[in-house]
Steps between C-alpha positions, in 0.01 A plus 500: 500500500580813699198721571540855375322751722478863406585755774234738602649793300538286190142378537359846510704590189392190317126569573548859392664392176206266433257774567660734249529221230884476489489128599708492803747220395787497752849583380694196409201264457549269201178359348504125470307304243242339729150647493294347780183647368214673676453214743784618714344851542155354571652257756681790673182711520314210651551424868486690825748782583524717812686820560672602820208733572253224476360569156403198298502395128298192422503345156366176364497324168150454353334386182789272412278332233448830323706684245799675652640508847279661765579629851243660736659748737374659815697756697438595859658772710542426867179576686301561183258292297635304201489668164261387227653204320662558170562226239824539303548309176879453446614456140815502289580841347839439341842354586539535883189727505167411655181695568254454790172655396247570781139406450230671708179322597203551278229742622268335739745256653450498873501277812777377726662307214440706184703266288285201582350359191681733266723427205754726319238602247301663782772746572610814316863578427661829622775528242607845625607348836689200352838428666787433257772278654856467380728219610793650683668175615427127521161485670498881572270750338422873508177639378288809493185656357580683175159631396296773649339306780201685650571675836367398834558833675313828427810711420676239289508457132596133487592200713845344478585147619849354481616154629825313530490123539796325652534162665260505801428876483260729328573874507205723416499869435142636469462876437252763390662753266411862420520639137868597562576150621543607863358261755159592637449192708714189574813391679841656426657159458379159400337264753689178519290185559657166611337183372339288775374139520140452606 
């Protein structure tokens, strides 16, 4: 099978289309009748990815004996401490549509491994920051937050996160938006991570 890789300009357009809810399906793509299920999205989010700048995305499958598919993700900018881990539950949301809902740790969780000894019922779902993925090709997905995700910058009204999953790559566009949708904080283009083997 020939790998389809989006050029940089097309990637930005696709992520922008996801962010405004228009779906971002490439022209000429014909939907097939195979639905691989949420497992493919969860498997793509799990693993270690690195950007050319040295940023790291680490994901691992957890709680495989529990209801749903769970991936714990940590992100780390070069030279900075790792972010607090977030557990995503990946579930079916309709034909070729999947949703990854983040779950924050319960109040009082602490220590070097705050997930130790916890189960899904100990976490709280953050529905407003859920990422809705759409299949854009065999094994490829584009997703974005569609709710009003709380901001992480003082002048912002909401956070916006968009991702494109392709074979061996994860493109992430993480921004803080003002009320008029202008960017308060965040890169002008997605950060492309390459999957590594550890």
